[in-house]
N, C-alpha and C positions, 0 to 999 in steps of 0.2 A: 638628096641634092644639097650641095653646099649653099649657104645663105647668099653669099655675094653672087654666085652664078645664077641663083634663082631670081635675083633682082633684074638681071639682064634679059630674062625670058619674057615673052608676051604675057603669059599668065602672071608672072611676078609683077610686071608693071600694072596690070589690071588690078591685082590684089592690093598693091600699094596705094593706088588711087582710091580704091574702095575703102581701105583702112583709114585714110585721111578724111574722106567724106563721112565715114561712120563715126570716127572720133569726134567730129564737130557735132553731128546730129545727136549722138548718144549723150554727149556732155550736156547739150541743151536740154535733152529729155530728162537727164538726171536732175538738173537744176529745177526743171518744171515739177518733177515728182517731189523733191524736197520741199518745194513751196506749197504743194497740194496735199501732202500726207496729213493725217490727223495731228493736231497739236500735241495730243497726249503721247504720241510716239517719241517726241523730242523732250519729254519731261521725265523726271524720276517718278517712281511709283508714289501715287498720292499727291504729287505736286500740282499746283494750279498753274495752267499755262499762262505765260505773260501776254500782254497785248500784242507784242511783236509776233509771237507764234500764231496767235489767233488772226492776225491781219492777213496772213498768207503771203507776205512779202519778206521772206527770210534771207534769201541769197539772191544777188543780182548777177545775171549772166554777163551783163555789160562790163563788169569788173573782173573778178577772178575767173569767171566762166571762160573768157577768151584764153587765158593762160592754161586753164584746165583742158580746154579743147586741144591746144597744141600738145600738151603732155599726153593726153589720151591718144591722139593720133600717132604720136611717136611710139608709144607703148604697143599699140595694135600692130604697127608695122614691124616692130622688133619681135612681137609674139608670132607673127606670120612667118618671119624668117626662121624662128625656132621650129615651128610646126608647119612646114609647107606641103610639099607634094605627098598625098596619101594621108594627111593628118588634119583634114578639114574639121572633123568633129572636135578634135582636141582644140583647135584654134577657136572655134565658135564658143565652146564652153569656157575656155580660159579667158577669152575676150570679155565675156559676161562677168567673170570673176574680177577682172581688172576694173571694169566700170563700177561694179558694186563696191569694190574695195575703196575706190576713190570717193564714192558717195559717202561711205562710212567715215572716211577721213574728214570730209567737209563737215559732216554733222558733229563729229567729236571736236573738231577745232572750233566750230561756231558755238556749240551748246554743251560741250563736254558730256555728250550722251551718245551711246551707240544703240540705235533702235533695234530691239529684239527681232523685229520683222526682217530687217536687213540681214542680221546675223543668221536667222533661220534660212533665208533665201540663199545666202552664201554657202551655208552648210549643205543644202540640197545640191547646189551646183558642184561642190567639191566631191560629194558622194557620187554624183553621176559620172564625172570624169574619172574618178578612182575606180568605180565599178567597170566602166568601159575599158580602162587600161588593163585591169586584171582579167576580165572575162575574155577579151580579145587576145590576151597573152603577149601584148607588145612589151610590157615591162619598162615603159619609159619613165613613169612616175613612181611605180611601186614594183619591187622585186618579189614580193610575197603578199599573200592575202591579209596577213595580220599587220602590214605596214600602216594602213590608214588608221587602224584602231590604236596602234602604238603612238602614232603621231598626234592623235586627238588627246590621248591620255597625257602625253609629255607636254603638249601645249598648255592644257588646263593646269596640270600639276606645277609647271614652272611658274605660271602667273600666280597661283595660290601661294606657292612658296615665297615669292617676292613680296606678296601682300603680308604674309605672316611675319617675315623678317622686318618689314617696315613697321608693323605694329609693335614688335618687340623693341626695336631700336628707337623709333621716333614717337611711339605711343599714338600713332594715328594711321588711318587707312591710306596706303600708297597707291593701290590699284582698285579701280572699280570692277564690279563683277562682270560688267560688259566686256572688259578686256579678257577675262577668263573664258567667257563663252566664245569670243571672237577668235582667240588663239586655238581653242579646241576645234572650231570649224576649219581654220586654216591648217591645223595639224592633219586633218583628213586628207587634204590635198598634198601636203609636203611629205607626210609619212615619216618613216625612220630610214636614215638619219637626217632627212631633209628638214625636220622641225628644228633641230639644233642649228642648222645653217640659217634658217629664217629668223630664229631668235637672235643669233649673232648679228645678222644684218640690222634687225630692229634696234638692238642695243647700241651698235655703232652709230646708226643714224640719229638716235635720240641723243647720244653723247655729243656728237658734232653740232646738232641744233642747239642744245643747251649751252654749250661753250660759246657759240656764235651769239646767242641771246645775251649771255652774261657780258661778253665783250661790248656788244652794242649798247647795253644799258649803262655800262661804265663810261663809255665815250660820251653818251648823251648827258649823263649826270655831270661829268667834268666840264662840258661846254656850258651847261646852264648854271653851274656853281658861281662863276664870276658875276653874272648878272644878278643873281639872288643876293650875293654879298654886297653889291653896290646899292641895291634897293634897300637892303637892311641897314646899311650905314647911313643913308639919307634920313631914315625915319626913326632910328634908334634914340636920338636925343629927345625928340618930342614925345615918344612913347615912354621914355624913362621918367619925364616930368609928370606925365599923366598918371603913370603907375604909382608914383609917390602919393599923389593926392587921393587916389581911389584904392589904395592898397587894401584897406580893411574890407570895404564893400566887395571889391573884386575877388579877394580870397574866399570870402564866404560864398559868393555866387559860383566861383569855379568849383569849389568842393561839392556844392549841391548839384551843379550841372554834371560833373563827372560821375557822381553817384547815380543820378537819374539815367545817364547814358549807359552806364555799366549794367544797370538793372534792365533797361530796354534791350540791350544786346543779349543778356542772358535769357530774356523771355523769347527773343526771336531765334536764338541759336544756343541752346543749352550745351552743345558740345564744345563751345569755344573755351569755357572755363576749364574743362577737363582735358583739353587738347585733342579732342576727337575729330576725325574726318576731314581730310583734304584730299581732293581727287587729282591724280596725275593723269593727264590726257595722253595715255600711251597708245591709244587706238590708231592715231595717224601713222605712227612709226611701224605698227604691225601691218597696216595697210600698205605702206611703202615697201616694207620687207616682202610682202606677198607679191606685189607687182614686180619688184626686182628679181625675185626668185623665178617668176614666170618668164620674163623677157630676157634674162641673162642665164637661163637654165644651163645651157651647155658650158658657158664660161665658168659658172660657179662650181660645177662638178669637175671641170678640168683642173681648176685651182685646188679643189679639195683632194682630188686623186694625186696631184703633184705634191701636196703637203703630206699626205699619208704615205707616199712612197719613201719619205725620209726615215720612216720607222720600220721599214722592211729589212 
């Protein structure tokens, strides 16, 4: 049944209302779960949880939760349009994948960590929907039995390759291992060649967001620069006179303070001197790509087939 025609049916209107209500309730539940899960889930291995994590007040539904509820409701409606009559099991499983993907995005944005428990649950859901697709012979997500395996291998392999390239060029870790495990789980769902499409969506999304952030930072810095220059001009004369009088003492104190600060930094973060370890929060873009792959499934493959037809 065509998606737009389905919306006009009684069943379509009922399902749409159910999707909107479910989006609100499931988003509230996901925020509740993030606030109640053990603090260790949101920490690196061996890291001591912060007081905020231990407090149980990590994310507020009254803020971003309202926006996330709207996004979730829209995604569930679009998912139902993709998998309507006769595909209720697909819809239920894929809806849970959407919710879990958004939860992973929230955790990675807030704490730059992807809980292994969430990744494992996501992998189980992806396996279930893939097995159902193959066993029932629908062939909607996978055309062959080896497609989920290939997708998982490609997803993990690409993330590992990006990490290795980052270490060679920049001498530091670019991707967390959580991203590797996450894309491996998503690869089970997307299969071959869908994993490459999901990767392309995540890279495009990340590029657009990074460009927006860079432009925003430059605009803010330019607006704040005149105020800073004015304040600096008012105090520069007085500071210059004081600096002359206390030059000898200040220089000695500065050198000593810088040495102590550097020593403290090395004690707290030994990798800083050697250039090791900065984590790129790529998980949210993987989650966004997963959601887009599900809710725009038909459109993505129509565009892909149109592109590939140019090479025939």
